[in-house]
N, CA, C and O atoms as a Maestro MAE file, in Angstrom:
{
 s_m_m2io_version
 :::
 2.0.0
}

f_m_ct {
 s_m_title
 :::
 protein
 m_atom[340] {
  # First column is atom index #
  i_m_mmod_type
  r_m_x_coord
  r_m_y_coord
  r_m_z_coord
  i_m_residue_number
  s_m_chain_name
  s_m_pdb_residue_name
  s_m_pdb_atom_name
  i_m_atomic_number
  :::
  1 25 129.197 85.585 107.351 1 A "MET " " N  " 7
  2 3 129.389 84.603 106.221 1 A "MET " " CA " 6
  3 2 128.201 83.728 106.159 1 A "MET " " C  " 6
  4 15 127.632 83.262 107.146 1 A "MET " " O  " 8
  5 25 127.867 83.539 104.921 2 A "ALA " " N  " 7
  6 3 126.838 82.452 104.534 2 A "ALA " " CA " 6
  7 2 127.303 81.084 104.682 2 A "ALA " " C  " 6
  8 15 128.508 80.830 104.657 2 A "ALA " " O  " 8
  9 25 126.422 80.196 104.834 3 A "TRP " " N  " 7
  10 3 126.754 78.596 104.988 3 A "TRP " " CA " 6
  11 2 126.552 78.008 103.653 3 A "TRP " " C  " 6
  12 15 125.825 78.555 102.823 3 A "TRP " " O  " 8
  13 25 127.251 76.782 103.401 4 A "GLN " " N  " 7
  14 3 127.073 76.174 102.162 4 A "GLN " " CA " 6
  15 2 125.775 75.452 102.125 4 A "GLN " " C  " 6
  16 15 125.411 75.054 103.232 4 A "GLN " " O  " 8
  17 25 124.982 75.184 101.123 5 A "LEU " " N  " 7
  18 3 123.892 74.455 101.249 5 A "LEU " " CA " 6
  19 2 123.925 73.239 100.202 5 A "LEU " " C  " 6
  20 15 124.040 73.361 98.983 5 A "LEU " " O  " 8
  21 25 123.810 72.129 100.871 6 A "ALA " " N  " 7
  22 3 123.780 70.933 100.175 6 A "ALA " " CA " 6
  23 2 122.393 70.361 100.073 6 A "ALA " " C  " 6
  24 15 121.821 70.246 101.157 6 A "ALA " " O  " 8
  25 25 121.771 70.004 99.077 7 A "VAL " " N  " 7
  26 3 120.791 69.243 98.874 7 A "VAL " " CA " 6
  27 2 120.696 67.930 98.225 7 A "VAL " " C  " 6
  28 15 121.001 67.810 97.038 7 A "VAL " " O  " 8
  29 25 120.279 66.905 98.954 8 A "ASP " " N  " 7
  30 3 120.245 65.608 98.659 8 A "ASP " " CA " 6
  31 2 119.343 65.379 97.310 8 A "ASP " " C  " 6
  32 15 118.218 65.856 97.164 8 A "ASP " " O  " 8
  33 25 120.036 64.560 96.338 9 A "PRO " " N  " 7
  34 3 119.231 64.117 95.138 9 A "PRO " " CA " 6
  35 2 117.710 63.866 95.327 9 A "PRO " " C  " 6
  36 15 116.814 64.319 94.614 9 A "PRO " " O  " 8
  37 25 117.575 63.039 96.447 10 A "SER " " N  " 7
  38 3 116.149 62.729 96.629 10 A "SER " " CA " 6
  39 2 115.148 63.933 97.169 10 A "SER " " C  " 6
  40 15 113.938 63.936 96.944 10 A "SER " " O  " 8
  41 25 115.765 64.836 97.830 11 A "ALA " " N  " 7
  42 3 115.119 66.008 98.233 11 A "ALA " " CA " 6
  43 2 114.796 67.059 96.953 11 A "ALA " " C  " 6
  44 15 113.786 67.755 96.844 11 A "ALA " " O  " 8
  45 25 115.954 66.981 95.994 12 A "GLN " " N  " 7
  46 3 115.650 67.618 94.697 12 A "GLN " " CA " 6
  47 2 114.400 67.067 94.013 12 A "GLN " " C  " 6
  48 15 113.557 67.819 93.524 12 A "GLN " " O  " 8
  49 25 114.311 65.845 93.992 13 A "LYS " " N  " 7
  50 3 113.384 65.235 93.376 13 A "LYS " " CA " 6
  51 2 111.831 65.612 93.999 13 A "LYS " " C  " 6
  52 15 110.932 66.086 93.304 13 A "LYS " " O  " 8
  53 25 111.724 65.334 95.291 14 A "GLN " " N  " 7
  54 3 110.721 65.896 95.925 14 A "GLN " " CA " 6
  55 2 110.297 67.278 95.559 14 A "GLN " " C  " 6
  56 15 109.137 67.610 95.312 14 A "GLN " " O  " 8
  57 25 111.406 68.097 95.547 15 A "LEU " " N  " 7
  58 3 110.925 69.467 95.326 15 A "LEU " " CA " 6
  59 2 110.296 69.790 93.782 15 A "LEU " " C  " 6
  60 15 109.441 70.654 93.586 15 A "LEU " " O  " 8
  61 25 110.775 69.089 92.916 16 A "ARG " " N  " 7
  62 3 110.085 69.055 91.479 16 A "ARG " " CA " 6
  63 2 108.810 68.679 91.447 16 A "ARG " " C  " 6
  64 15 108.121 69.106 90.521 16 A "ARG " " O  " 8
  65 25 108.257 67.858 92.381 17 A "ARG " " N  " 7
  66 3 106.771 67.293 92.244 17 A "ARG " " CA " 6
  67 2 105.987 68.350 92.847 17 A "ARG " " C  " 6
  68 15 104.775 68.135 92.819 17 A "ARG " " O  " 8
  69 25 106.331 69.363 93.350 18 A "PHE " " N  " 7
  70 3 105.342 70.271 94.044 18 A "PHE " " CA " 6
  71 2 104.984 71.456 92.884 18 A "PHE " " C  " 6
  72 15 105.635 71.520 91.841 18 A "PHE " " O  " 8
  73 25 104.060 72.227 93.139 19 A "PRO " " N  " 7
  74 3 103.268 73.246 92.256 19 A "PRO " " CA " 6
  75 2 104.353 74.284 92.319 19 A "PRO " " C  " 6
  76 15 105.085 74.431 93.298 19 A "PRO " " O  " 8
  77 25 104.420 75.068 91.105 20 A "GLN " " N  " 7
  78 3 105.599 76.121 90.912 20 A "GLN " " CA " 6
  79 2 105.556 76.904 91.820 20 A "GLN " " C  " 6
  80 15 106.619 77.070 92.418 20 A "GLN " " O  " 8
  81 25 104.358 77.680 92.284 21 A "LYS " " N  " 7
  82 3 104.364 78.647 93.154 21 A "LYS " " CA " 6
  83 2 104.854 77.979 94.798 21 A "LYS " " C  " 6
  84 15 105.384 78.718 95.628 21 A "LYS " " O  " 8
  85 25 104.628 76.768 95.026 22 A "ASP " " N  " 7
  86 3 105.107 76.382 96.338 22 A "ASP " " CA " 6
  87 2 106.647 76.296 95.963 22 A "ASP " " C  " 6
  88 15 107.378 76.815 96.806 22 A "ASP " " O  " 8
  89 25 107.209 75.804 94.986 23 A "ILE " " N  " 7
  90 3 108.792 75.570 94.726 23 A "ILE " " CA " 6
  91 2 109.447 76.815 94.910 23 A "ILE " " C  " 6
  92 15 110.515 76.827 95.522 23 A "ILE " " O  " 8
  93 25 108.889 78.011 94.405 24 A "GLU " " N  " 7
  94 3 109.366 79.376 94.751 24 A "GLU " " CA " 6
  95 2 109.645 79.753 96.077 24 A "GLU " " C  " 6
  96 15 110.707 80.245 96.458 24 A "GLU " " O  " 8
  97 25 108.528 79.474 96.859 25 A "ARG " " N  " 7
  98 3 108.565 79.773 98.279 25 A "ARG " " CA " 6
  99 2 109.531 78.870 98.947 25 A "ARG " " C  " 6
  100 15 110.294 79.402 99.752 25 A "ARG " " O  " 8
  101 25 109.616 77.755 98.775 26 A "ILE " " N  " 7
  102 3 110.479 76.762 99.318 26 A "ILE " " CA " 6
  103 2 111.892 77.084 99.133 26 A "ILE " " C  " 6
  104 15 112.714 76.956 100.039 26 A "ILE " " O  " 8
  105 25 112.212 77.555 97.805 27 A "ARG " " N  " 7
  106 3 113.538 77.971 97.373 27 A "ARG " " CA " 6
  107 2 114.001 79.231 98.237 27 A "ARG " " C  " 6
  108 15 115.147 79.294 98.684 27 A "ARG " " O  " 8
  109 25 113.105 80.173 98.436 28 A "LEU " " N  " 7
  110 3 113.356 81.311 99.188 28 A "LEU " " CA " 6
  111 2 113.688 80.789 100.746 28 A "LEU " " C  " 6
  112 15 114.539 81.336 101.446 28 A "LEU " " O  " 8
  113 25 112.990 79.799 101.119 29 A "GLY " " N  " 7
  114 3 113.243 79.176 102.536 29 A "GLY " " CA " 6
  115 2 114.747 78.660 102.709 29 A "GLY " " C  " 6
  116 15 115.466 78.930 103.671 29 A "GLY " " O  " 8
  117 25 115.110 77.838 101.567 30 A "LEU " " N  " 7
  118 3 116.390 77.532 101.245 30 A "LEU " " CA " 6
  119 2 117.371 78.436 101.355 30 A "LEU " " C  " 6
  120 15 118.359 78.202 102.051 30 A "LEU " " O  " 8
  121 25 117.212 79.602 100.668 31 A "GLN " " N  " 7
  122 3 118.069 80.484 100.586 31 A "GLN " " CA " 6
  123 2 118.325 81.056 102.064 31 A "GLN " " C  " 6
  124 15 119.439 81.191 102.570 31 A "GLN " " O  " 8
  125 25 117.086 81.369 102.671 32 A "SER " " N  " 7
  126 3 117.317 81.739 103.916 32 A "SER " " CA " 6
  127 2 117.958 80.855 104.945 32 A "SER " " C  " 6
  128 15 118.455 81.358 105.953 32 A "SER " " O  " 8
  129 25 117.970 79.402 104.710 33 A "LEU " " N  " 7
  130 3 118.623 78.478 105.544 33 A "LEU " " CA " 6
  131 2 120.324 78.875 105.247 33 A "LEU " " C  " 6
  132 15 121.091 79.059 106.192 33 A "LEU " " O  " 8
  133 25 120.715 78.961 103.982 34 A "ALA " " N  " 7
  134 3 121.978 79.195 103.573 34 A "ALA " " CA " 6
  135 2 122.437 80.615 104.336 34 A "ALA " " C  " 6
  136 15 123.590 80.814 104.718 34 A "ALA " " O  " 8
  137 25 121.674 81.276 104.444 35 A "ASN " " N  " 7
  138 3 122.003 82.861 105.119 35 A "ASN " " CA " 6
  139 2 122.374 82.644 106.783 35 A "ASN " " C  " 6
  140 15 123.421 82.966 107.345 35 A "ASN " " O  " 8
  141 25 121.188 82.002 107.367 36 A "ASN " " N  " 7
  142 3 121.452 81.492 108.783 36 A "ASN " " CA " 6
  143 2 120.538 80.615 109.143 36 A "ASN " " C  " 6
  144 15 119.363 80.965 109.250 36 A "ASN " " O  " 8
  145 25 120.959 79.278 109.398 37 A "PRO " " N  " 7
  146 3 120.123 78.111 109.593 37 A "PRO " " CA " 6
  147 2 119.498 78.323 110.966 37 A "PRO " " C  " 6
  148 15 118.533 77.608 111.238 37 A "PRO " " O  " 8
  149 25 119.887 79.149 111.808 38 A "PHE " " N  " 7
  150 3 119.252 79.275 113.171 38 A "PHE " " CA " 6
  151 2 118.138 80.171 113.585 38 A "PHE " " C  " 6
  152 15 117.700 80.265 114.732 38 A "PHE " " O  " 8
  153 25 117.661 80.918 112.376 39 A "ILE " " N  " 7
  154 3 116.618 81.709 112.426 39 A "ILE " " CA " 6
  155 2 115.243 81.143 111.602 39 A "ILE " " C  " 6
  156 15 115.382 80.298 110.717 39 A "ILE " " O  " 8
  157 25 114.184 81.566 111.888 40 A "GLY " " N  " 7
  158 3 113.137 81.310 111.225 40 A "GLY " " CA " 6
  159 2 112.310 80.415 111.916 40 A "GLY " " C  " 6
  160 15 112.572 80.368 113.118 40 A "GLY " " O  " 8
  161 25 111.353 79.656 111.528 41 A "ASP " " N  " 7
  162 3 110.376 78.722 112.154 41 A "ASP " " CA " 6
  163 2 111.172 77.480 112.096 41 A "ASP " " C  " 6
  164 15 110.769 76.691 111.242 41 A "ASP " " O  " 8
  165 25 112.230 77.088 112.803 42 A "MET " " N  " 7
  166 3 112.801 76.063 112.882 42 A "MET " " CA " 6
  167 2 112.727 75.444 114.303 42 A "MET " " C  " 6
  168 15 112.512 76.140 115.296 42 A "MET " " O  " 8
  169 25 112.907 74.163 114.349 43 A "GLN " " N  " 7
  170 3 112.993 73.307 115.644 43 A "GLN " " CA " 6
  171 2 114.069 72.123 115.497 43 A "GLN " " C  " 6
  172 15 114.263 71.496 114.456 43 A "GLN " " O  " 8
  173 25 114.622 71.957 116.509 44 A "LYS " " N  " 7
  174 3 115.519 70.667 116.607 44 A "LYS " " CA " 6
  175 2 114.577 69.559 116.767 44 A "LYS " " C  " 6
  176 15 113.518 69.659 117.387 44 A "LYS " " O  " 8
  177 25 115.026 68.432 116.151 45 A "MET " " N  " 7
  178 3 114.325 67.117 116.050 45 A "MET " " CA " 6
  179 2 114.676 66.500 117.409 45 A "MET " " C  " 6
  180 15 115.838 66.508 117.814 45 A "MET " " O  " 8
  181 25 113.575 65.918 118.173 46 A "LYS " " N  " 7
  182 3 113.965 65.328 119.448 46 A "LYS " " CA " 6
  183 2 114.808 63.889 119.098 46 A "LYS " " C  " 6
  184 15 114.550 63.186 118.121 46 A "LYS " " O  " 8
  185 25 115.585 63.676 119.831 47 A "GLY " " N  " 7
  186 3 116.207 62.316 119.795 47 A "GLY " " CA " 6
  187 2 117.233 62.461 118.710 47 A "GLY " " C  " 6
  188 15 117.758 61.423 118.308 47 A "GLY " " O  " 8
  189 25 117.573 63.554 118.205 48 A "GLU " " N  " 7
  190 3 118.668 63.494 116.907 48 A "GLU " " CA " 6
  191 2 119.681 64.545 117.574 48 A "GLU " " C  " 6
  192 15 119.267 65.493 118.241 48 A "GLU " " O  " 8
  193 25 120.988 64.309 117.350 49 A "GLU " " N  " 7
  194 3 121.893 65.074 117.565 49 A "GLU " " CA " 6
  195 2 121.970 66.528 116.911 49 A "GLU " " C  " 6
  196 15 122.046 67.547 117.596 49 A "GLU " " O  " 8
  197 25 121.941 66.519 115.382 50 A "SER " " N  " 7
  198 3 122.203 67.701 114.792 50 A "SER " " CA " 6
  199 2 121.019 67.773 113.488 50 A "SER " " C  " 6
  200 15 121.302 68.263 112.394 50 A "SER " " O  " 8
  201 25 119.931 67.311 113.754 51 A "ILE " " N  " 7
  202 3 119.022 67.179 112.721 51 A "ILE " " CA " 6
  203 2 117.691 68.224 113.091 51 A "ILE " " C  " 6
  204 15 117.150 68.184 114.196 51 A "ILE " " O  " 8
  205 25 117.379 68.886 112.315 52 A "TRP " " N  " 7
  206 3 116.606 70.163 112.483 52 A "TRP " " CA " 6
  207 2 115.433 70.226 111.240 52 A "TRP " " C  " 6
  208 15 115.547 69.673 110.147 52 A "TRP " " O  " 8
  209 25 114.373 70.980 111.663 53 A "ARG " " N  " 7
  210 3 113.356 71.046 110.617 53 A "ARG " " CA " 6
  211 2 112.944 72.452 110.588 53 A "ARG " " C  " 6
  212 15 113.018 73.144 111.603 53 A "ARG " " O  " 8
  213 25 112.483 72.938 109.395 54 A "ARG " " N  " 7
  214 3 112.136 74.276 109.185 54 A "ARG " " CA " 6
  215 2 110.782 74.300 108.519 54 A "ARG " " C  " 6
  216 15 110.503 73.525 107.604 54 A "ARG " " O  " 8
  217 25 110.016 75.127 108.953 55 A "ARG " " N  " 7
  218 3 108.664 75.216 108.337 55 A "ARG " " CA " 6
  219 2 108.689 76.243 107.422 55 A "ARG " " C  " 6
  220 15 109.188 77.354 107.598 55 A "ARG " " O  " 8
  221 25 108.040 75.764 106.278 56 A "VAL " " N  " 7
  222 3 107.965 76.916 105.083 56 A "VAL " " CA " 6
  223 2 106.293 76.819 104.621 56 A "VAL " " C  " 6
  224 15 105.978 75.924 103.835 56 A "VAL " " O  " 8
  225 25 105.575 77.467 104.972 57 A "GLY " " N  " 7
  226 3 104.321 77.215 104.648 57 A "GLY " " CA " 6
  227 2 103.717 76.078 105.130 57 A "GLY " " C  " 6
  228 15 103.607 75.947 106.350 57 A "GLY " " O  " 8
  229 25 103.207 75.026 104.196 58 A "SER " " N  " 7
  230 3 102.665 73.815 104.778 58 A "SER " " CA " 6
  231 2 103.690 72.784 104.658 58 A "SER " " C  " 6
  232 15 103.412 71.665 105.088 58 A "SER " " O  " 8
  233 25 104.915 73.009 104.100 59 A "TYR " " N  " 7
  234 3 105.911 72.140 103.878 59 A "TYR " " CA " 6
  235 2 106.924 72.220 104.968 59 A "TYR " " C  " 6
  236 15 106.988 73.180 105.735 59 A "TYR " " O  " 8
  237 25 107.875 70.973 105.024 60 A "ARG " " N  " 7
  238 3 108.576 70.903 106.016 60 A "ARG " " CA " 6
  239 2 110.093 70.619 105.400 60 A "ARG " " C  " 6
  240 15 110.195 69.656 104.640 60 A "ARG " " O  " 8
  241 25 111.114 71.301 105.650 61 A "ILE " " N  " 7
  242 3 112.353 71.074 105.302 61 A "ILE " " CA " 6
  243 2 113.155 70.376 106.347 61 A "ILE " " C  " 6
  244 15 113.186 70.935 107.443 61 A "ILE " " O  " 8
  245 25 113.941 69.035 106.184 62 A "LYS " " N  " 7
  246 3 114.424 68.435 107.120 62 A "LYS " " CA " 6
  247 2 115.961 68.715 106.824 62 A "LYS " " C  " 6
  248 15 116.388 68.767 105.671 62 A "LYS " " O  " 8
  249 25 116.730 68.885 107.903 63 A "TYR " " N  " 7
  250 3 118.046 69.329 107.240 63 A "TYR " " CA " 6
  251 2 119.206 68.808 108.629 63 A "TYR " " C  " 6
  252 15 118.811 68.657 109.785 63 A "TYR " " O  " 8
  253 25 120.076 68.681 108.360 64 A "GLU " " N  " 7
  254 3 121.400 68.526 109.340 64 A "GLU " " CA " 6
  255 2 122.539 69.375 109.152 64 A "GLU " " C  " 6
  256 15 123.129 69.477 108.077 64 A "GLU " " O  " 8
  257 25 122.879 70.052 110.320 65 A "LEU " " N  " 7
  258 3 123.964 70.806 110.314 65 A "LEU " " CA " 6
  259 2 125.436 70.188 110.499 65 A "LEU " " C  " 6
  260 15 125.705 69.211 111.198 65 A "LEU " " O  " 8
  261 25 126.254 70.879 109.803 66 A "TYR " " N  " 7
  262 3 127.693 70.410 110.227 66 A "TYR " " CA " 6
  263 2 128.349 71.639 110.338 66 A "TYR " " C  " 6
  264 15 128.965 72.199 109.432 66 A "TYR " " O  " 8
  265 25 128.177 72.083 111.616 67 A "ILE " " N  " 7
  266 3 128.718 73.459 112.164 67 A "ILE " " CA " 6
  267 2 130.239 73.625 111.784 67 A "ILE " " C  " 6
  268 15 130.585 74.519 111.012 67 A "ILE " " O  " 8
  269 25 131.147 72.736 112.348 68 A "SER " " N  " 7
  270 3 132.494 73.136 111.761 68 A "SER " " CA " 6
  271 2 132.783 73.195 110.338 68 A "SER " " C  " 6
  272 15 133.809 73.794 110.015 68 A "SER " " O  " 8
  273 25 132.120 72.720 109.508 69 A "GLU " " N  " 7
  274 3 132.101 73.105 107.991 69 A "GLU " " CA " 6
  275 2 131.337 74.060 107.440 69 A "GLU " " C  " 6
  276 15 131.460 74.507 106.299 69 A "GLU " " O  " 8
  277 25 130.268 74.484 108.536 70 A "ARG " " N  " 7
  278 3 129.431 75.528 107.903 70 A "ARG " " CA " 6
  279 2 128.557 75.143 106.827 70 A "ARG " " C  " 6
  280 15 128.350 75.861 105.849 70 A "ARG " " O  " 8
  281 25 128.052 74.023 107.006 71 A "THR " " N  " 7
  282 3 127.322 73.277 105.769 71 A "THR " " CA " 6
  283 2 125.882 72.888 106.308 71 A "THR " " C  " 6
  284 15 125.734 72.415 107.435 71 A "THR " " O  " 8
  285 25 124.939 73.091 105.525 72 A "VAL " " N  " 7
  286 3 123.424 72.795 105.835 72 A "VAL " " CA " 6
  287 2 123.256 71.606 104.779 72 A "VAL " " C  " 6
  288 15 123.495 71.715 103.577 72 A "VAL " " O  " 8
  289 25 122.833 70.518 105.388 73 A "TYR " " N  " 7
  290 3 122.602 69.417 104.145 73 A "TYR " " CA " 6
  291 2 121.110 69.086 104.285 73 A "TYR " " C  " 6
  292 15 120.682 68.491 105.274 73 A "TYR " " O  " 8
  293 25 120.272 69.514 103.197 74 A "VAL " " N  " 7
  294 3 118.894 69.159 103.418 74 A "VAL " " CA " 6
  295 2 118.698 67.715 102.668 74 A "VAL " " C  " 6
  296 15 119.346 67.398 101.670 74 A "VAL " " O  " 8
  297 25 117.922 67.062 103.157 75 A "TYR " " N  " 7
  298 3 117.696 65.628 102.871 75 A "TYR " " CA " 6
  299 2 116.233 65.161 102.711 75 A "TYR " " C  " 6
  300 15 115.941 64.025 102.340 75 A "TYR " " O  " 8
  301 25 115.305 66.151 103.027 76 A "GLU " " N  " 7
  302 3 113.843 65.759 102.873 76 A "GLU " " CA " 6
  303 2 113.076 67.081 102.807 76 A "GLU " " C  " 6
  304 15 113.261 67.998 103.609 76 A "GLU " " O  " 8
  305 25 112.329 67.110 101.943 77 A "ILE " " N  " 7
  306 3 111.362 68.121 101.852 77 A "ILE " " CA " 6
  307 2 109.903 67.570 101.566 77 A "ILE " " C  " 6
  308 15 109.624 67.003 100.510 77 A "ILE " " O  " 8
  309 25 109.166 67.742 102.396 78 A "LYS " " N  " 7
  310 3 107.622 67.146 102.516 78 A "LYS " " CA " 6
  311 2 106.606 68.107 102.784 78 A "LYS " " C  " 6
  312 15 106.733 68.999 103.622 78 A "LYS " " O  " 8
  313 25 105.512 67.912 102.016 79 A "ARG " " N  " 7
  314 3 104.265 68.644 102.246 79 A "ARG " " CA " 6
  315 2 103.987 68.127 103.726 79 A "ARG " " C  " 6
  316 15 104.265 66.943 103.919 79 A "ARG " " O  " 8
  317 25 103.508 68.806 104.729 80 A "ARG " " N  " 7
  318 3 102.993 68.551 106.091 80 A "ARG " " CA " 6
  319 2 101.635 67.706 105.944 80 A "ARG " " C  " 6
  320 15 100.690 68.125 105.276 80 A "ARG " " O  " 8
  321 25 101.623 66.610 106.553 81 A "GLY " " N  " 7
  322 3 100.500 65.875 106.769 81 A "GLY " " CA " 6
  323 2 100.376 65.195 108.076 81 A "GLY " " C  " 6
  324 15 101.198 65.449 108.957 81 A "GLY " " O  " 8
  325 25 99.380 64.321 108.284 82 A "SER " " N  " 7
  326 3 99.251 63.848 109.524 82 A "SER " " CA " 6
  327 2 100.397 63.093 110.213 82 A "SER " " C  " 6
  328 15 100.500 62.838 111.413 82 A "SER " " O  " 8
  329 25 101.248 62.783 109.202 83 A "ASN " " N  " 7
  330 3 102.451 61.758 109.726 83 A "ASN " " CA " 6
  331 2 103.780 62.609 109.467 83 A "ASN " " C  " 6
  332 15 104.882 62.065 109.528 83 A "ASN " " O  " 8
  333 25 103.646 63.820 109.205 84 A "THR " " N  " 7
  334 3 104.887 64.580 109.069 84 A "THR " " CA " 6
  335 2 105.159 65.287 110.333 84 A "THR " " C  " 6
  336 15 104.278 65.632 111.121 84 A "THR " " O  " 8
  337 25 106.298 65.466 110.472 85 A "TYR " " N  " 7
  338 3 106.689 66.131 111.977 85 A "TYR " " CA " 6
  339 2 106.254 67.510 111.870 85 A "TYR " " C  " 6
  340 15 106.400 68.279 112.820 85 A "TYR " " O  " 8
  :::
 }
 m_bond[339] {
  # First column is bond index #
  i_m_from
  i_m_to
  i_m_order
  :::
  1 1 2 1
  2 2 3 1
  3 3 4 2
  4 3 5 1
  5 5 6 1
  6 6 7 1
  7 7 8 2
  8 7 9 1
  9 9 10 1
  10 10 11 1
  11 11 12 2
  12 11 13 1
  13 13 14 1
  14 14 15 1
  15 15 16 2
  16 15 17 1
  17 17 18 1
  18 18 19 1
  19 19 20 2
  20 19 21 1
  21 21 22 1
  22 22 23 1
  23 23 24 2
  24 23 25 1
  25 25 26 1
  26 26 27 1
  27 27 28 2
  28 27 29 1
  29 29 30 1
  30 30 31 1
  31 31 32 2
  32 31 33 1
  33 33 34 1
  34 34 35 1
  35 35 36 2
  36 35 37 1
  37 37 38 1
  38 38 39 1
  39 39 40 2
  40 39 41 1
  41 41 42 1
  42 42 43 1
  43 43 44 2
  44 43 45 1
  45 45 46 1
  46 46 47 1
  47 47 48 2
  48 47 49 1
  49 49 50 1
  50 50 51 1
  51 51 52 2
  52 51 53 1
  53 53 54 1
  54 54 55 1
  55 55 56 2
  56 55 57 1
  57 57 58 1
  58 58 59 1
  59 59 60 2
  60 59 61 1
  61 61 62 1
  62 62 63 1
  63 63 64 2
  64 63 65 1
  65 65 66 1
  66 66 67 1
  67 67 68 2
  68 67 69 1
  69 69 70 1
  70 70 71 1
  71 71 72 2
  72 71 73 1
  73 73 74 1
  74 74 75 1
  75 75 76 2
  76 75 77 1
  77 77 78 1
  78 78 79 1
  79 79 80 2
  80 79 81 1
  81 81 82 1
  82 82 83 1
  83 83 84 2
  84 83 85 1
  85 85 86 1
  86 86 87 1
  87 87 88 2
  88 87 89 1
  89 89 90 1
  90 90 91 1
  91 91 92 2
  92 91 93 1
  93 93 94 1
  94 94 95 1
  95 95 96 2
  96 95 97 1
  97 97 98 1
  98 98 99 1
  99 99 100 2
  100 99 101 1
  101 101 102 1
  102 102 103 1
  103 103 104 2
  104 103 105 1
  105 105 106 1
  106 106 107 1
  107 107 108 2
  108 107 109 1
  109 109 110 1
  110 110 111 1
  111 111 112 2
  112 111 113 1
  113 113 114 1
  114 114 115 1
  115 115 116 2
  116 115 117 1
  117 117 118 1
  118 118 119 1
  119 119 120 2
  120 119 121 1
  121 121 122 1
  122 122 123 1
  123 123 124 2
  124 123 125 1
  125 125 126 1
  126 126 127 1
  127 127 128 2
  128 127 129 1
  129 129 130 1
  130 130 131 1
  131 131 132 2
  132 131 133 1
  133 133 134 1
  134 134 135 1
  135 135 136 2
  136 135 137 1
  137 137 138 1
  138 138 139 1
  139 139 140 2
  140 139 141 1
  141 141 142 1
  142 142 143 1
  143 143 144 2
  144 143 145 1
  145 145 146 1
  146 146 147 1
  147 147 148 2
  148 147 149 1
  149 149 150 1
  150 150 151 1
  151 151 152 2
  152 151 153 1
  153 153 154 1
  154 154 155 1
  155 155 156 2
  156 155 157 1
  157 157 158 1
  158 158 159 1
  159 159 160 2
  160 159 161 1
  161 161 162 1
  162 162 163 1
  163 163 164 2
  164 163 165 1
  165 165 166 1
  166 166 167 1
  167 167 168 2
  168 167 169 1
  169 169 170 1
  170 170 171 1
  171 171 172 2
  172 171 173 1
  173 173 174 1
  174 174 175 1
  175 175 176 2
  176 175 177 1
  177 177 178 1
  178 178 179 1
  179 179 180 2
  180 179 181 1
  181 181 182 1
  182 182 183 1
  183 183 184 2
  184 183 185 1
  185 185 186 1
  186 186 187 1
  187 187 188 2
  188 187 189 1
  189 189 190 1
  190 190 191 1
  191 191 192 2
  192 191 193 1
  193 193 194 1
  194 194 195 1
  195 195 196 2
  196 195 197 1
  197 197 198 1
  198 198 199 1
  199 199 200 2
  200 199 201 1
  201 201 202 1
  202 202 203 1
  203 203 204 2
  204 203 205 1
  205 205 206 1
  206 206 207 1
  207 207 208 2
  208 207 209 1
  209 209 210 1
  210 210 211 1
  211 211 212 2
  212 211 213 1
  213 213 214 1
  214 214 215 1
  215 215 216 2
  216 215 217 1
  217 217 218 1
  218 218 219 1
  219 219 220 2
  220 219 221 1
  221 221 222 1
  222 222 223 1
  223 223 224 2
  224 223 225 1
  225 225 226 1
  226 226 227 1
  227 227 228 2
  228 227 229 1
  229 229 230 1
  230 230 231 1
  231 231 232 2
  232 231 233 1
  233 233 234 1
  234 234 235 1
  235 235 236 2
  236 235 237 1
  237 237 238 1
  238 238 239 1
  239 239 240 2
  240 239 241 1
  241 241 242 1
  242 242 243 1
  243 243 244 2
  244 243 245 1
  245 245 246 1
  246 246 247 1
  247 247 248 2
  248 247 249 1
  249 249 250 1
  250 250 251 1
  251 251 252 2
  252 251 253 1
  253 253 254 1
  254 254 255 1
  255 255 256 2
  256 255 257 1
  257 257 258 1
  258 258 259 1
  259 259 260 2
  260 259 261 1
  261 261 262 1
  262 262 263 1
  263 263 264 2
  264 263 265 1
  265 265 266 1
  266 266 267 1
  267 267 268 2
  268 267 269 1
  269 269 270 1
  270 270 271 1
  271 271 272 2
  272 271 273 1
  273 273 274 1
  274 274 275 1
  275 275 276 2
  276 275 277 1
  277 277 278 1
  278 278 279 1
  279 279 280 2
  280 279 281 1
  281 281 282 1
  282 282 283 1
  283 283 284 2
  284 283 285 1
  285 285 286 1
  286 286 287 1
  287 287 288 2
  288 287 289 1
  289 289 290 1
  290 290 291 1
  291 291 292 2
  292 291 293 1
  293 293 294 1
  294 294 295 1
  295 295 296 2
  296 295 297 1
  297 297 298 1
  298 298 299 1
  299 299 300 2
  300 299 301 1
  301 301 302 1
  302 302 303 1
  303 303 304 2
  304 303 305 1
  305 305 306 1
  306 306 307 1
  307 307 308 2
  308 307 309 1
  309 309 310 1
  310 310 311 1
  311 311 312 2
  312 311 313 1
  313 313 314 1
  314 314 315 1
  315 315 316 2
  316 315 317 1
  317 317 318 1
  318 318 319 1
  319 319 320 2
  320 319 321 1
  321 321 322 1
  322 322 323 1
  323 323 324 2
  324 323 325 1
  325 325 326 1
  326 326 327 1
  327 327 328 2
  328 327 329 1
  329 329 330 1
  330 330 331 1
  331 331 332 2
  332 331 333 1
  333 333 334 1
  334 334 335 1
  335 335 336 2
  336 335 337 1
  337 337 338 1
  338 338 339 1
  339 339 340 2
  :::
 }
}
């Protein structure tokens, strides 16, 4: 059973600013998250209870899992830089 995917409006705005070819790649990553948020290049964020990050090329998707509701809440999508996890 797939998970529900909720994307914060600020993350949607961040996504619209990227080049079109990168947007498509990130959208595939988001679909993969909805299918199973526990596979792929993902890592639990240290010091956080249910915050994870997933690497999609040079971008990072930061999300929170609500396991009892089977919901993935994406709240940040950033291009990886020296200050990006």
